[in-house]
Every structure is written in structure tokens, then in C-alpha cells.
C-alpha positions, -999 to +999 in steps of 0.1 A: +005+625+767-020+637+742+007+650+720+022+615+720-011+598+715-014+621+685+018+614+673+010+576+676-022+580+657+000+600+628+027+577+628+006+544+627-018+562+600+013+571+580+024+537+580-010+526+569-011+548+538+027+538+527+015+501+532-016+507+510+004+527+485+033+498+485+003+473+480-018+494+453+017+494+439+025+458+436-009+453+420-003+480+392+029+461+388+011+417+388-014+436+362+013+451+338+034+418+338+000+399+337-009+420+303+026+421+294+027+386+289-007+382+274+005+408+244+034+386+242+016+356+237-007+375+211+023+382+195+034+346+193+000+329+187-021+358+167-046+329+154-058+326+191-070+362+192-107+371+189-100+396+162-084+367+145-109+348+148-132+377+136-116+375+102-112+337+100-142+320+103-132+285+109-114+281+144-077+278+135-068+247+160-037+229+152-052+200+138-054+186+101-090+189+101-093+220+112-066+235+089-082+218+062-113+233+063-095+269+067-081+264+036-114+253+018-136+280+033-116+315+035-100+328+007-070+344+022-059+307+033-072+290+003-041+303-016-021+280+006-026+242+002-034+217+033-008+197+020+020+200-006+039+172-024+073+184-016+086+175-047+067+194-065+079+231-047+116+220-059+129+250-083+150+223-099+115+215-111+090+243-111+117+275-117+094+297-093+081+314-125+047+313-117+054+330-082+078+350-099+057+366-128+027+373-100+055+390-085+067+411-109+028+421-117+030+436-082+056+454-089+041+468-123+008+476-101+027+499-077+050+518-100+023+520-129+003+541-101+029+561-087+037+573-125+000+581-131+003+608-104+027+627-133+012+617-166-009+629-187-026+609-214-027+639-239-004+648-271+004+681-260+013+666-221+020+633-224+061+636-239+068+667-219+056+643-188+078+617-197+108+644-196+099+657-162+093+626-148+133+616-155+149+649-153+129+667-123+110+640-104+130+632-077+135+593-081+117+595-110+142+576-136+145+552-110+109+545-108+103+546-148+128+522-152+118+496-129+082+500-144+097+495-178+127+462-167+096+446-148+074+449-177+105+431-199+110+406-167+073+397-168+071+386-203+104+367-201+088+350-170+054+341-184+072+326-215+099+301-194+069+295-170+046+280-199+074+264-214+082+244-181+044+235-177+047+220-216+080+208-211+069+187-172+032+181-189+018+202-164-009+210-188-026+174-190-055+162-172-068+173-149-051+208-158-064+210-189-084+244-184-062+261-162-039+258-194-060+278-212-067+302-181-027+305-187-029+311-224-053+336-218-031+356-196+000+356-219-022+373-238-030+398-217+009+406-208+017+407-242-013+433-249-005+456-213+032+453-228+019+466-261-009+490-246+021+505-224+048+511-258+024+543-270+020+559-237+054+579-234+040+595-273+075+588-287+086+577-322+094+544-306+057+542-295+042+558-326+054+532-353+050+498-330+018+507-321+012+517-361+029+488-371+007+463-344-027+481-357-021+475-390-014+440-383-048+438-370-066+447-400-059+414-414-078+400-381-102+374-396-141+379-394-129+415-372-104+430-399-115+444-436-083+426-450-090+394-430-107+359-440-147+368-441-140+406-431-158+418-460-186+394-462-193+408-430-192+443-437-162+458-425-144+485-434-120+507-428-136+526-406-156+498-384-132+470-381-111+462-349-085+482-361-105+516-357-118+504-329-083+499-312-075+537-328-108+552-317-102+570-356-082+553-386-051+572-376-024+568-344-034+600-328-051+617-296-081+593-294-053+562-297-033+577-267-062+575-246-079+541-255-045+526-252-042+545-215-074+534-204-070+497-214-031+498-202-043+512-166-077+497-162-093+475-181-064+448-189-052+452-156-084+440-140-091+409-166-059+400-158-064+397-117-093+384-125-078+356-143-050+350-119-077+349-090-087+321-116-053+305-124-043+303-081-078+288-074-074+260-100-038+251-090-055+244-057-082+223-075-069+206-097-045+189-069-022+216-066+010+223-084+020+191-107+055+174-099+076+149-103+070+107-089+068+115-054+103+107-032+106+095+002+138+107+024+163+081+034+150+085+069+115+074+059+133+043+036+120+011+057+140-021+048+121-043+027+119-080+040+114-111+023+126-119-014+136-090-033+109-084-065+118-096-101+105-077-134+099-090-168+123-077-194+118-074-229+123-105-254+157-110-267+172-108-233+166-126-200+132-131-191+136-130-156+168-110-132+167-103-096+171-069-090+208-059-080 
């Protein structure tokens, strides 16, 4: 009898333990499912997480007012306007040259940093490093050609961008200041290309820099052969050419200065002016575009008499529109 009671108690205890394990497993499964749902919701709507709110100061609720506040008070959101005229972003109008230029600048920055790992700005090593990069470094030739062709394309994109801006009158009020910033950026882009010429330290770069810096001797006020240069005390040993080369000839000092200008000084200046350029695009009313148009679904049938227009002298003065 005692043995049967012991068995029953053992069985009941085992059943109770099994039920307890099942209950805990069910709770754990439910907790895991709820956590998975929360993680999935976080991936779908990251702007509603605490991490997002800790980075972006304005609460990002889906209302026009909060979207505008996010744009106006946060540097990340400020690159995108609260509202965009649909005509101003048509590729047939903008050609996308501004965005393409910025993309090429990013490509040049990335490839340029990689090239710096294999380059020494000295007369002994510079050209040898280029040969080593092209023939021995894995994908080195591809890397150098990416940097070179991105530089050529950036020059073309900048000129096409400015041509588009000029032809569409986008430099006019209230965008005069931003046009001047764009001109500065164009000059910096040309200087980036020019200073990069000397870095391979080959014959092409040597004579290109020689000719370019000889032209600098005729710079007004700053060149010893330019207007008012001699009157201001400019000589071949203290004018702008001497400053660019670090001496009177294209040698090791010129290579080092071209390297510093190309890799540090001009890119930093270009990045600052690009930030100002993007900021002013938003502050000046967004990308300039053609006259606003309406979608066919937005056009409402006008009621009442059709409008009349005044014709020039020598034609019918009044005429109903067709």
C-alpha cells in the first residue's frame, strides 16, 4: 500500500513538473515571439525607436509640422527639403549634374585615401610608387584609373552643371550668392585636377606644372610680371609662383606642396564650400525649376465664361481662347 501511494505521489509530482516545464516553455516562446515582433516593427519604423530619438532631436511624427521642424533644426535632415516642387527634380531640367558631381567627389575621396597608402611624395619614390601600384598591387591599376577618370568626369560634370544653371537662369535672385559659391567650387575643382597632375612625377606632370606656374608669374598684384606686381615689390623669389613651388624650379618642394594642397587643403576647402552650397540651395527656396504644372488628375473643369486675352496692336484686340 505504501509503495502504491509512493508511486502515485511520484507520478503526480512528475506530471506537475512536466506541466510546469510546458508552461515555462510556452511563456518563453511567447516572449520570443513578442520580441521578434518588436524587432520587426523597429526595422519597419526605426524613427520611432529611442535610439533614433537620441540622435535626432525633433520627434519625428508623421505630420507636416514635425517634418518641417526636423528639416530646419537637424543637420542630417537639412539636406532634404520638407517639400519639393515636382518640376524642379526632373532630369530633363536639372540633368542631375549637381548630384553626380558630389557623387564623383565621394569616389575621388575614397580612392584617393586608398592611393595614399602606396604613395610617398618624394622625388626618389613618387614615380616608383606609381609603377609599383600599377604592376604589383592587386587591383592597383583599376584603383588609379578609377581616381583618374572620376577626376575627368568631375570636371565635365561641374561645367555641365554650371552651364545648366546659367541657361535656366538659376543664378538670378535670390540665388546670386550661391552662384558665387558655385564659381569658387569650380575653381577648387580645377585646382584639384591641376595639383594632381604633378603627383606621378612623370614628364607630363612636370611640364604641365611648369607651364601652369609660369603663367602664375603674370597674376595681377601677386606675380612679378603681372600688373602692379613690381610696384608692390614682387620678385621671382617672393611672388605667387615661388609660393606655389616652394622655390624657383619644379623640384622636391613643389611635389610636396602639390601633395599637401591636393590631399588636404583643397579637399577641406571644397567640403566646406559644398556644405554652404547645399545649405543655400535649401535656404534660397530649393532647386529652381520651371513654372509649376499640374497633373491631369489635379485639373478641375472651370465653370463660367472662358477668359479673354489682349492681343498686340495690328491683330484682333479681343479673342476668346480655344
